N, C-alpha and C positions, 0 to 999 in steps of 0.2 A: 413222549418221545420216541423217535421210529426206532423199530427193531434195527433198521441200518447202523443207528446211530449207538444202539446198544451193542452190536457186537463188532465196533472197530474201537476196541479197547486202548490201541497204540493212539489213537485221536484223541480221546478222552483225557489220556496221560497229558498229551499236549495242551490240552484245554485247562486241565489243572496246574500246568508249569506256568501258564499266563497268570493264573491267579495267584502264585506262589512268589514269582518273578516280575509283578507288573511295573515297579519301580524300585530301583535301587538309590534313589537320591537323598532319602532321610537313613539310610543304614551305614552308611561311614564305607563300603566297599571300595576299592580301590577303582580308579577310574576306568570307564571300560576300554579304552585305549592305551591303558598304562600296564603293558605287561613285563613283569618282573622274572626275570630268570634266578633261577635257585636251585640250590643241590637238593633241596627238600622239595620238589617237584610230584605232583599227582598226574599231571598230565600237561601236552604241549600242545598250543595252536599255533599253527604258520611259525612252527619255529618259538615260540614264547612262551614262558611257564605259567601252570596255574599252580599256587603252591600249597602247601598241606596248610597254611596259615587262612589263606583265603579258602580254601574247601571248608576248614572248621567253621569259619565264621558265617558263611554259606547256610553251614548244615544248624549252626545255633540260631540264626535269623528264621530260618524255615521252622523250625522247632517253636519258636515264639510266637509266628504267626500262627500255627495251628493251635497254639494254645489259645490265644486269643479268639479264635474262631469258635473252638469248642468247649473253652472252659474246663470245669472239672470232669468230663467226660475223656478230654484228650489223653491218649496213653504214649507217652514218649517212646515206649517201645515200638509203635509203627514205623519210626523213622529210624531204629536200629537195625535196619535189616542190609542185607546186601542189596537187594533192589532198590530200598531208598534211597543208600548212598549213592548207588549208580545214577537215578534221576537227580540227585542234589548234582553230582559231576556233568551231566547231560545240561542240566540247568546254564551251569558256569561256562561250558563249551559252546552252546547255544549263544549265551549273552555275547563270545567274544567273538565270535565267525560273524553274528550280525553286525556288533558295533563295526567291525572292520569293513565290512558290506557298506555300511552307511559312511564312512571315513573316505571309503575308496570313492564312493559315489558324491563325493562332497554336499549331501544334505544338509539341509539348514535348518533352524528354526527362528521367525522372525521373534522381536522384542516383543510384539503385542502379543503373541502367541504365548510366549513366557511368561509375562505379566500373568495373563487370563489364568493360566494353570496354577501359578502362585495364589492367586486372590481365591481362586475354589477349592484350596488345601483349608481342611479343618483348622481353627484356632488362628486364621490370618488375620481376620476381623476383629474388631474390638467391640464392645456392647453397642456403640454408636452406627457400627456397620462400615467404618472407617479402616482401612489397611493400617494394620499396626507393627510398626517400622522395627520398634522397639523388641516388641515379642518375637517378630521373625528373626533377628540377629539372636536373641537369648535362644532359642530353640536349636538355632546352627552351632551355635556354642557348646550345646551339651552335647551336642553329636561331632565336637571339634571339627567344625566346617566353618569357612568364611562364606558371605552370599556369592564371592565370586567362584570357588570351588562348586557350591551347590547347584548354582547357574549353569556352570558348565555341563555337568553333570545330567541335570534337568533337561538341558537343551537336547543331548543326546538320547535320553528315554524318549522324550516326543518325536525325535526323530525316527527310532526304532519302532514306535507306534503309528506313525505316519506311513510307513514301508509296508508293514503288517497289514494296514486297511488297505494299502494301494493292492498289494497281493489278492486279498481277499474280495476287493471288488471288482476283478477282472474276471470274475466268475459268472457263466453264464449257463443258466439251466433250460434247457428246451421245455414249453409248456406241457409236452406229450408225455417227458419224462417224470415232471412234477406231478400231473394228474394220474401218472400210474401209480406213485409211490402213496399219492393221497387214498387213493382208491384202495391200494392194500393196507393202509393205516385204517381207513374208515371202514374195511370190511368186518361185517357182522356175521357171527356163528351160533347157530341154535343148537345147545348141548345141553346134554342129560349125564347124569354122574351116577355110577355105582362103586362103590366104596367097600373094598376088603380089610377087616380092621384086624389088626395081631391081637385084640383082646378076646376075639371069637376063637383065637387056635391056640390059647394060652394050655387049656386042658390039654392038648395033643400034646404037650411038649414035655419030655423028660429029660431032667437034667443029671447028672451022674456026678459022683465025687470026683471021678477021672478028668471027666469035663471042667469041673470048678477048678480041680488044679493046673489044669494045662492051660487054662484061660489065665489065670492067676500068675503063673511062669511066663507065658509070653508077653503079657500087658502089665509087668511089674510095673513100669513108669507111672501109670495109673494111680498107683498106690504109694507111690513114694511121697515123702514128707522133703522139702526140698532145704538145703542146706541153709542155715541162720545165723545171725551175728548178733549180740548186745553189743551197742556201740555208744561211745559219747562224740559229741561233736560239736563243733563253734562256726558261727557264722560272720565275716564281715561284711557288711555292703555298706550303703550310703546311709540308710536309716541308723544303722548302729552308730555310725560315725557321727551324724547330726543330732542323735541323743547326747553325746556328749560336748557339744559345741554349745557355749554359752553366748550370747549376744546382748551387749551394753546397750543402755539407751544411747549413748553419745553414738556408737556405731549405727543404731537406728537414725536418729537425727541425721547424720553425716549422708547415708544413704540415700533419706528421704530428701534431704535439699540438693543432693545430685543429680537425682532421676525424678525430681518432681513433675515433670512433663508426662511421665508414665500416669500419673495421679491427678493429671488435669484433664477435665471435658471442655473442648472448644465452644465458641459461639454457635448455637444452633437457631436456625429460623423454621419455621413453619408457615407454609403457604398455600394457596390454593391456583390453578390457572384453567385457562380455556385455550386450549389447541384448537389451530387450524390450519391442517396439513397441508404441504406442497408438494406433490409429488416430483421424485428426481426427474429432470430433464424437463420440468415444466416451461412453456414457454413465458414470455415477461407479461405477456398480456394477462395470460392464468395466474400468475406469481401476484401481477396487481389487484387482480379482482380479490383475491384471497387478502392480501392486507387491506384493501378499501373495505371489506367486510369486517375486518379486525377493529379497523379504525372507528366504524361506527358501532359497534358493539362497546368499545371504551366510551364514546360518548353518551351512549345510553348508560353506561356504569357510572361515568360521573354525575349523573343527574339521579340514580337510583342505587347507590353503593349495595344496598342490600339485597339486591336482585342478582348477587353475583353468583351464588350456588344454584338458583332457579336457570339460570342463563349458560350457567355451564353444563347442566343436564342437557339442556336442551341443544347446544351448540358444540361443545368441545368434543374433539374426535380421538382424544385419548381414552382408550376402554379403559383402563384400569383406574381412573379419578374421575371420570364424568359422573357416573352413578351417585359417587360420595360428593356431588356441586365442586369438584374439582380438586379436593382436598388430598394434599400431597404427605401429610404430616410433616414432623420436625426432620431435618437433614442439616449435614454440615457441608463444608468445604470441601470440594473433591467430590462430590456425590451427583451433582447435576452438570450438564453440558454448560461451558464457560461463559457462552452469552446470556444463560438462565440465570447463573449463581449470580454475575454480576449485578444483575439487575435486581434479582431479590436482597442482595446485600447493600444495597443504595436506597432501597425502600425503606421508610418507617413503618410501624406498625400501623394497620389498616388501609395503608395507601394503596392504590392500583395503578401499576404501570402501562405506557404506552406500550403498541405491539411490539414484541421483542423478536427477532429474527433469529431462529437456528437453525442446526440442519433438518430438523423435522417439520418446521413450517414457522407461523406466527403464535407467539403465546403472550398472552392478556394474565398479567401475575397481580394478585394479592396476598400482603403479607398478614398473617392471621396471628403470628404468636413469634415472639423472641424471647430464647432463656440463654442468659448472659453466661460469658465464660466464666467457668468456677474450678476451684482447686480442693479435692479433698484434704482434709486435715491430718494432721500426723497422728490423732488420734484413733481418726477413721479407719487407718491403713496400716495400726502399728503392727499388727500380729502378721498381716499380709506382708510387711516388710520384712520384719522377723524372720518368716518364714523363707524368704527368697534369699536373705544373707546366708541363712543356714545351708541352704540347698547349694549355694555358690561355694561356699568356705567347706561343705562335704565334700562336693565333687573335686576341689582340689585337694583336701587332706587325705580322701580315699586312695588318691593315687600314690601317694606316701606311704600310709600305712599298709596298703598293699602287698608291699615289698617288706617291710618287717614281720607282715603276717607269715609269707610265704618262708621267710628266711628262719623265723623261729620256730614254727612247725615243723621245718625239716632239721635245723641243727638241734632243737632240744626235742627228740623225737619219740620220748618213752612217755610222754602225758602232754595233754593238750593245756594243763595247767598254766606252765610258763606263758602262753602266748595270751591264754583267756585275763591272766592277772596285769602283762604289759599293756594291754591292749584296753582293758574293761569290758572283756566279751563275756558272757555268761555261756558256761558249759550244760548242753544238754544232752540225755540219754535216749536211745533208742532201743526198741526191744522187738524180738523176733522180724527183725529185717532181712531179707530176701535178695537176689542179686536183680530180679527186675523190679520197677516201681509197683509201688502198692495202689490200687486204683480205688482204695478207700481211703485213702490220704489225700491230702490237695496236690492237684498235679504240678503246680507252680512251686512247691516246697522245695528248698535248695535239698533238704536231704531225701527228698523222692526223686532225685534226676538219674538218668542212668550212669553220666561219667561218674560220679561220686560213687554210687554202689560198686561199680567196676572197681573203683581204688578201693573202696573198703574189702571187698572181696579178693584182692591181690595176695600173693604169698608173703608181700614184705609187711603188709598189716596184719594177715592173721597167722603165719608162721612165727614173722621175727616182733611182732606185737609194736610194731613201729608205728607211729602218726602216717596217716596218707597225707600224698603233698597236698598242697593249697589248690583245689580243682575250681575252674571257674565255670558256675552253672547257670549263669545268667549275667549279662552286662553288670558291671560294679557289684557282682555277687562271689566272693570266695567260700568255700568251707571244707573244713578238714576234720577228720574223724580218726578215732583211736577204738580199738576193738578189745572187747572185753571179755566176751567169751564167747567160743565157736562152737556151732552143732553140725555135725557132716550128715550129707544125706543118709536119712534112714526111710527104710520099707517097712508099712504096716504090716505085722504076722497075719498070716492066710484065716486064723480063727477069729481075727478080730474084722475082717472084711468079707468072710463067707458068705453073709445073707447077701452083703451086695453085689458080689460077685455073681450068685446064683441068680437074682433079680434080673440084673443085665443079659446073663443068657438066655432066660427064660424070653424076655422082650425082644431077643436079637432072633431066637428061633422061631418066636411066634410071627414076626416080621417077614421073616423068609418064607414061612407057609402060607401068611396072607397074599405075599408075593407073587408066590407060586401059584396058587388057587387063582389070583387076578389075571395072570399070565394066560392060564390054561382057557378060562372063560371068553378071552379077548382072543384068543385062536378060532373058539368056537363061534363066536360073534363074526368073524372075518367070512364065515363061511355062510352062516346064516343069521338073518336080523332076528333079534328078539329085544323085546322093551321091558321083559319081565324085572324086576327089582330094581329100574333105574328111578332116578328122582325125578321131580317135575323139570320140565325144559326151562333154560332160559339163555338168554342172548347175551354173550358176551364178544369184546371188540377191543381193539388198542386202545381206545377212547374209555372204555369201563371193562374192566375186567372182573367185575360181579364177586370181587373178593375172593379170586380163585389162588390157590398158592403160587407162587412164580414157575416151581417147576411143572404144576398141570397147566398154567397159563401158557406156557412156552410150547408143551406138547399139543395143545389142541390149537394153536395157531400155526404151527409147523405141518400139522398134519395133511396128509394128502387127500382134498376132497374132490378128486376128477371123478370118484363114483361114491354117491351117498346112498344110504348112509353111510359114515366114515366112521372107524374107531381107532383109537388110541389110547395109550397107557402111560401112566407117571407114577413114582414114588410121591406120595404127599407125606412131607417130615411130623411125626407126631401123631401122624392120623391113619396111616397104612397105604394100602396100593388101591388108585382108583382107575377105573375103567369108563371111558368117555366117550357116548355115540353123540357124532354131531350129523343131526337130521338136515338143515338147513343152510346155505352160505348166500346172503344178501348183501345189497347196498342200502345204507339210508336212503327214506323216500326223497328226502330236501339235502342237499346240498348248502353247507355253511359256509359263504364266500369268504367271510372275516377270517373263519378257521382256516380255507384252503390257502389265504394267503400268508397265514401265520406259518403253514407248514413249509410253502415254498420256501419262505426267508430263512427257516432253518434248515431245509436242502441246503441254500444257497450257502447258509455259515458253516455247515458242515464241509461241503467241498471246497469252501474256502480254506478252510484249517488244513484241508488234506494238501492243497496248493501251497501253503506255508511251509508244511511239514516238508513237501519235496524241495522245496526251494532250500530251506534250511539244511536238508540231507546234502544238496549238491554244493552248498557252501563248504559244508564239514568235508566232503571229500576234495574239494580244492583247499582246503587250507591243511589237509595232512594231520588231521588230529592223533595224536599219539596218546594213549593209555598207559603210564609209567608204574600204576602200584596194579599188581594182578587182581587182588579182591575186589578192586574197583570195575573191572573189566564184564562186559556180559558172559553169561553164563557159556556160550556158545563159543567164546573167544578164550574163554579159560579153557574149556574143554580141549580145545586146538592147540595151546600153551601145552597143556599136560601131557599130550602126546609128540610135544615136541621137546626134547630133552636140551636144545639151545636158547630156547627160549626163559629167560630170567625174569 
C-alpha cells in the first residue's frame, strides 16, 4: 500500500465506513428517506431527526458486524468510545444526505438489476440452483419485512452504490503523476543498521528507593486492582424460549401438508448440446449459413447418434461444455433460456432435436437423463419441520415473554428467582466481573457485553442491591443481573510491587541511555562517515521492508537522501535505538507492468474516494447538519461549545 494512502487516515475511515454500512436492507433500519421527528433526537439532517433509537440500532448492528468479522478476537470496548460513537453518527448522517441526493436526482434501479442482486445473495438459491421464493419470504419475515419493503430499500441501496461508482469513475490520473508515485513506491534503499541495546547499559543504571517511591506514587493506576462484582444473571433469548416449546406430531403433519412444495423437487433433465453461435447484427445470409451447418450436423447425428460427444467437441462454440462433449448436467425449469428449455422438455430421453434458435445462435440438443419430480417423505424431513415450527413459534412467543421478563425483573427487583421461576430460566453466577468486557470470555456472550456491564455497575445495582433492568445485548436477547458482592478499586501495596517497579525503572533508564548514545553517534556520523559496527547491508523498499520494525522502516524511507551516505535514527520497541546508514538509492532494473497497472488503479481508487468524501461533505453542508448531543460532537466542536456558555 502506498505511503500516501497510509497517511490519509480520514480517507481510510471512509473506506471502513463503506464496509460497515454497505447495505441496510437486511437489518431492519428505517427507510433511507423516512425521517422521523422526535424529541429524543441525536442529530438533524435537513430539518429531519435521527433518533436515539436509530443511533442505538446502528451501534448494535455495527457491533454485530465486527463480531462476525473478528470472532473471539473482537473487543466490544473498541466501539464504546466517543470517537467510535461519532463515526457511527457520521455513518447515519452520510446515509441520510446521500439518500436525499438520490431522491432529488430521481435515480432509479431497473427490475432486472434488482433481480440479479437478490439472486446473488447467499441463501437465495436452493440445492438445485433455483430461486427459493419461500425461503426468501421466510428470511424477510424473520427481519419483520415484506418483499415490497425490502425491495424498495434495496433499490435505494443499489442507487447509492451506482452514484458512488459514478463519482469515483470520473477520476483522471495523468500518467506522469502515476509514474512518479510508482517510482517512489518501488524505490530501493541500501541500508545498514547499528543497534544500541538497553541491556548494554543496565549496569550503568542506579535506582534509589526514592525513585521507586516516586514512580509508584505517580503511576498508581498501574498497580490498581479494578473494582469487581460477583453477580447472578438470567438470559431470555429465542433458544431459551424454543427449548420450552413442544411440537406435536399433528402439528408437524399439518405444517408438512401446508408447505409440501418446500420439500418437493421438480423434474430435472440432463442434456448435451452443440452450439453454433450467431453474432449480433449478423446478416440474413450469415444466419442462414449457420443454420445450414446445424441442419447438416443433425442429419449426421440421426445416422450416428453415438457421435454426439465427438461432434460437440469438434463443432460446439460453447466453451463451457464443448470439452465435456456438450454435457450441461442436470437442470430444472427456469435455468435455461426459454427456447432451449421448451425444446428439452419436449424431447424424450435419448432423442436429438432439430436446430433450436435462441439469442445465442443454434442449438442441437440431446436429452441424456430425466429425474422425475419427487417429494421428500414426512419421515425424511420430520426433524427439519419440527425445528422450523419451533423457530417460528419461538419468534412469536419471545415478543410476548420479553415484556413479562422486563416487568418481572423490575417489579420484583430484590431477586432474579421470581423471573427465573415464572419463565423457566436458569440463574447463572459470575465471579470477578469488571466494568469492561473480559477478553478471555466469549465475545458474543450476553454477560460480556458493555451495556450489561454498565447496568451491573450502576448505583442502583451496587448500592441498592436491586436487579438491573432487562438489557437487550443482541437481537432477541435480554439479560438481567443481580449483584451479590462488590469489591471497590484497591491499590496493591508498594512492598508487593517494589521489585516490579524497580525493574521497570531499570529498563526505562537503560533505554534512555541507549537512545542518548545512539543520538550522539548519529550526530558524529553526519559529520564524518564511518561504517564500523554496522550490520551487513540490505536493500529495502515499500514492496519489501526486509522485516524492519514499522518505526525504523518509516524513518529509513523518509530520510533525506539528497546527499549519500545519509543517516537516520529510530526507536525500536523492545530492542533499543537504531542508527541507519543509507548508502545507495536506486530503482529496480526492470519495471513490472502488471504491478504498475495495479498501482495506477490503486491511485485512482484513492483519489476517487477523496472525490466521494468531498461530495458527501458538500451535501452535508447544504443539508445543514446539526449534532444535538454534545458527547457526539467532534472534539474541536466540543471545545468551541465549552468556550461558549450559551451552547447547551
